[in-house]
C-alpha positions in Angstrom: 0.0 0.0 0.1 1.6 3.5 -1.0 1.6 6.4 1.5 1.6 10.1 1.7 4.1 11.9 3.8 3.8 15.3 4.6 6.5 17.4 6.2 7.4 20.8 6.9 10.8 22.6 7.6 12.2 25.8 8.5 15.3 26.6 5.9 17.6 29.4 7.4 19.7 31.1 4.5 22.4 33.2 4.4 20.7 37.0 3.5 22.8 37.2 0.3 21.9 33.8 -0.8 18.0 33.8 -0.2 17.1 34.0 -3.8 19.5 31.3 -5.0 18.0 28.8 -2.4 14.6 29.7 -3.3 15.3 28.7 -6.9 17.0 25.4 -6.0 14.2 24.2 -3.5 11.6 25.1 -6.1 13.6 22.6 -8.4 12.9 19.6 -5.8 9.9 17.7 -6.7 7.5 17.8 -4.0 8.7 21.1 -2.3 6.9 24.5 -1.9 7.5 27.5 -0.1 5.2 29.4 1.9 7.1 32.3 2.9 10.1 33.7 4.7 11.9 35.1 1.3 12.0 38.4 3.4 13.8 37.1 6.3 16.0 34.4 5.3 13.9 31.6 7.3 12.0 29.9 4.7 8.7 28.0 5.7 9.1 24.6 3.4 6.4 21.8 2.8 7.4 18.5 1.1 5.1 15.8 0.1 6.5 12.4 -0.5 5.5 8.9 -1.2 8.0 7.3 1.2 9.8 8.5 4.3 13.2 7.7 2.8 12.4 10.7 0.4 11.4 12.8 3.0 15.0 12.0 4.7 16.8 12.5 1.0 15.3 15.9 0.2 15.8 17.4 3.7 19.3 16.3 3.4 19.6 17.7 -0.5 18.4 21.0 1.0 20.7 21.2 4.0 23.5 20.7 1.4 22.3 23.6 -0.8 24.9 26.9 -1.4 23.7 29.2 1.1 21.5 27.2 3.8 22.8 27.4 7.4 20.1 24.8 8.6 17.2 23.1 7.5 15.2 21.8 10.6 12.4 19.3 10.3 9.3 20.8 12.4 6.6 18.3 11.4 6.1 15.0 9.6 2.7 13.2 9.1 1.8 10.1 7.0 -1.0 8.0 6.1 -2.1 5.7 3.4 -2.5 7.2 0.2 -6.0 7.2 -1.2 -6.4 4.6 -4.2 -7.7 6.6 -7.1 -10.7 5.2 -9.2 
């Protein structure tokens, strides 16, 4: 049975690298930014199919040039709804 994982994180960036980090996160599948571009503390959500994808994407974000820290603040999963 497939799952749906929803996670949120706060990504703290260097002030001079915010735009580049925003663009890089925008290219990550399932990642959305919901604010913080003006402060450099981005609010990011991830929607993935597995827990390992959550870990992979958080690690990828942490390794982006200009990211000081990426902190997971919420993770929820449940069985994915079957599509008819």
